[in-house]
C-alpha positions in Angstrom: -5.6 30.0 3.5 -2.7 28.0 4.8 -1.1 28.8 8.2 2.4 28.3 9.2 2.2 26.8 12.7 4.2 23.6 13.1 3.3 20.5 15.0 4.5 20.6 18.5 4.5 16.9 19.1 1.9 14.3 19.5 -1.6 15.6 20.0 -4.0 13.7 22.3 -7.7 13.9 21.6 -8.1 15.9 24.7 -6.0 18.7 23.2 -8.2 18.9 20.1 -11.3 21.0 19.8 -13.8 19.7 17.3 -16.1 22.3 15.8 -18.9 22.2 13.2 -18.3 25.1 10.7 -21.1 27.5 10.0 -21.3 30.9 8.4 -20.9 32.4 11.9 -17.6 30.7 12.7 -16.1 30.3 9.2 -13.3 32.6 10.3 -11.8 29.5 12.0 -10.7 28.6 8.5 -8.4 31.6 8.3 -5.6 29.6 10.1 -5.3 26.1 8.4 -2.3 23.8 8.4 -0.9 22.9 5.0 -2.4 19.7 3.6 -5.7 19.9 5.4 -7.4 21.0 2.1 -6.4 20.2 -1.4 -6.3 23.9 -2.3 -6.6 27.3 -0.7 -10.1 28.1 0.5 -12.0 30.4 -1.8 -14.4 32.6 0.3 -17.2 32.6 -2.3 -17.1 28.8 -2.6 -17.0 28.4 1.2 -20.0 30.6 1.5 -21.9 28.6 -1.1 -20.9 25.3 0.6 -22.0 26.5 4.0 -25.3 27.8 2.5 -26.2 24.3 1.3 -28.4 22.6 3.9 -27.1 19.2 3.0 -23.4 20.1 3.5 -21.6 19.7 6.8 -18.0 20.4 7.7 -16.3 19.6 11.0 -12.7 20.7 11.8 -10.2 19.7 14.4 -8.4 22.6 16.0 -5.2 22.6 18.1 -4.9 25.9 19.9 -7.0 27.7 17.3 -5.1 26.2 14.4 -7.1 23.9 12.0 -5.2 20.6 11.8 -7.9 18.5 10.2 -11.3 18.6 8.6 -14.1 16.3 7.4 -16.8 17.3 4.9 -20.0 15.3 4.5 -23.2 15.5 2.4 -26.6 14.3 3.5 -28.3 12.3 0.8 -32.1 12.2 1.1 -33.8 9.6 -1.2 -37.4 9.1 -2.2 -37.1 5.3 -2.0 -34.7 4.5 0.8 -33.4 5.9 4.1 -31.3 9.0 4.3 -27.6 8.3 4.1 -24.5 10.4 4.7 -21.7 10.6 2.1 -18.3 11.3 3.8 -16.8 13.4 1.0 -13.4 14.5 2.3 -11.1 13.9 5.2 -7.9 16.0 5.4 -5.2 16.2 8.0 -2.4 18.7 8.0 0.9 17.4 6.5 2.7 17.6 9.9 -0.3 16.3 11.9 -1.0 12.9 10.4 -1.2 9.6 12.3 -2.1 11.2 15.6 -5.8 10.2 15.7 -7.1 13.4 14.2 -9.0 11.8 11.3 -10.4 9.2 13.7 -11.7 11.9 16.1 -13.3 13.7 13.1 -15.0 10.5 12.0 -16.3 9.8 15.5 -17.8 13.3 15.5 -19.5 12.6 12.2 -20.9 9.4 13.6 -22.4 11.4 16.5 -24.0 13.8 14.1 -25.4 10.9 12.0 -26.9 9.4 15.1 -28.4 12.8 16.0 -29.9 13.0 12.5 -31.2 9.3 12.7 -28.9 8.3 9.7 -28.0 4.7 9.7 -25.6 4.5 6.8 -22.4 6.4 6.0 -20.4 5.7 2.9 -17.2 6.9 1.4 -14.6 6.1 -1.2 -10.8 6.2 -1.4 -8.2 5.2 -3.9 -7.1 1.5 -3.7 -3.5 2.5 -3.0 -4.4 4.9 -0.2 -3.3 2.6 2.6 -3.4 5.1 5.5 -7.0 5.9 4.6 -7.9 2.3 4.2 -6.3 1.5 7.5 -8.3 4.1 9.2 -11.6 3.0 7.7 -10.9 -0.7 8.4 -10.0 0.1 12.0 -13.7 0.7 12.5 -14.3 -3.0 11.6 -15.4 -2.5 8.0 -14.0 -3.8 4.8 -14.0 -2.0 1.5 -16.2 -3.1 -1.4 -15.1 -3.3 -5.0 -16.5 -0.4 -7.0 -15.8 1.7 -10.1 -15.8 5.4 -10.2 -16.5 7.5 -13.3 -15.5 11.1 -13.6 -17.6 13.0 -16.1 -16.2 16.2 -17.6 -18.2 18.4 -19.9 
């Protein structure tokens, strides 16, 4: 559900409110900047996502307007420590390069610490230089990997 509010200039982290989305506050997703999500939010899919105990979503709000989001999945394993998969990061088209994605990632790091999770992993396309720049700004380097998409 895309909103129509425009960027009013650079946003400092102090002007952002970061909020973990639950069924109780999912209404916050009624006013979302274009580009934050790949597609419009489907209420049934959102409810299913939020009902999954391993799923987490944090949003960045500017004056009640969602300008960024980050979705994560907790991966419990029988043979190694729990890890967190950072599944999606999205920033509104008119809100990029203002520290919003960084603020969201820092919020995820806090939650991972609270959950005693020591490893977070993610992937991006090799040519997605803005994303790679963000991730590498945390002092990490990407590793070579292959991804296979299975359709059936």
